[in-house]
N, C-alpha and C positions, 0 to 999 in steps of 0.2 A: 466771216472774218475772225470770229471768236475761236473757231476751230484752228485756223492757221496760227493764231497767237498761242493757243494751248499746246499745239504740236511743237512750235518753236521753243516754248518754255520747257517742255519735256526733253527735247533734244539738247538744249543748253544745259539743263540739270544733269543729264546723262554724261555729257562731255566733262562737266566740272567734276562729277563723282569719279569718272574714269581717270581724270588727271590726278585726283587726290589718291586714288588707289595705286598709282604708279610712282608715289614719292620714293626717293632713294631709301633703301633699307640699311644703309651703312651705320646709322645711328640708332641706338636703342632708346630714343627719347620721344619727343613730341611727334616725330614723323611716324612712330609706330603706335599711335593712339587714336581712338575714335572718341571725339568729344560729343557727348550727348547733352540733353537738356539739363539733367541733374546728376550725371555720372559719366565716367570715362572708362573705356576698356583698353588694355594694352597687352603686349606679349614680350616675353624674353625666353629664348630657347623653346623648350616644350611647355612652358607655363603660360597660362592665360590669366590675366588679372581682369576680373569682371565686375562691372557696376561699382567702380571705385568712386567714393564721394566722402566729403566731410559733412557730417550732420550739423545742422544749424537749428536751434530751438525756435519755436514760434512761427510767426508769419513771415512771408517774403520781406526781405529787407532787414530782418533781425540780425543781431551781431553777437559774436563771441568777443568779449573785451580782452585786451592785453592782460596777461596774468592768469586768465582762465584756461580751461581745457576744452577740447572739442573731439568728439568721436570721429575716427577715421574708419570707414566701413568698406569692406570688399570681400570678394570670394576669389580664391586662387584655384584654378583647375590645372591638373598635371596630365598632359596628353602623352607623356613619355612613359618609358618602361622602368625608369629608375626613380626612387624616392628623392625628394629635395626638401629644403627647409628655408623658410623666410628667416633670415638672421639679422636683418637690420632695416630700419626705415629712417630716413632723414628728411626733414622739412625745415627750411630756414625760418619759417614763421613760428617754430616751437623750440624750446630749449631741449626737449627730448621727446621721443615717441616710445610709449610703453604699451604693453599688453595688459588687458583687464578682462576679468570674467564678471560681468555685471558690476556691482559695487565693491567687488573684492579688491585686495591690495594690488598696487601697480607692480608688474613684473618688468623690471628695467632691462633684463637680458632677453632679447627676442630669440626664440627657437621654435617656430611654428612649423610642425611637420606638414608636408604636402606629399601625400603618398602617390606612388605611381598609379596612374589611371584613376585617381581620386581627387578630392577637393578639400580645401581648408576654408571653412566658412567663418568669417570674422564680421558678420553683418548685424548682430543683435546688440544694441546698447545694453539690454538687460542680460546678455550672455557674453560670449567671447567677442572681443573687438579690440581694435587698436585705439590709442588716444594721443592726440597732440597735447603735450603737457606744457604748462607755463608759456602760453602764447606770447610772442614778442611784439605782436601788433594786433589790432582789432581786425577780425574777419567778418565779412558781410556776405549774406546770401547773394547768389548771382555772380560772384566773382570766383576766380580759381587761383590756386597756388601750386608751384612745383613740389612734387614729393618723389623722393628716390627710394626705390625698394631694392634690397640686396638679398639675393638667394645664394645658398651655399654652393650650388653647382651651376645654375643657369646664368648667374651674373647679376647685373644691375639694369634697371630700367627707371627712367624718370618720366612721370606723367603729370600733366597739367590737371590737377584734381579740382573739380567744382565744389563749391560750398552750397549745400542745398537746404531746403526746409525739411525738417523731420517732424511731422505732426504726430500728436498722440503721446509724446513723452514729455514729462515735466522738464522745463529748462534746467532746473537745479540738478537733475539726474545726469546732465551732460557736463556741468561745469564745477560742481562742488565736491571734487575728490581731493583728498590729501595724498601727497606722494610719499 
């Protein structure tokens, strides 16, 4: 009896996953994203946005308070034959999204090169990353927020980006920047 239940569960899972894979592709937003436990992947044109997440300091359930900042981490892979660039990021939960290199000054104008056949890595809080500045509301681990990414040539894509726990980095390294 347990085998029949396991087979039925496997078939049901396969059907659900097949149905999710056949979502209409007319929209470059949530239908074009895979939501994982702590990150989301998306695609626009020849570009793949990989492991996109908002870092949250401390244990599960920790928060970024309104007025603070939060690191937005991702990798962009360019499967095309032409260079592109990330030129804008918008999130209603933040007054602006800036680029940072570790604790360096905020770069308000985004122009992150994504070379043909290459990647742009914006994953290290201690290195190059994006930052949601002057949060408009409190962000809590385990929830997600819509973030729109704009590329010079590929266009825009909106992803539902999860807020995750980022262990091993002091919380003040994520929220105590001056713009």
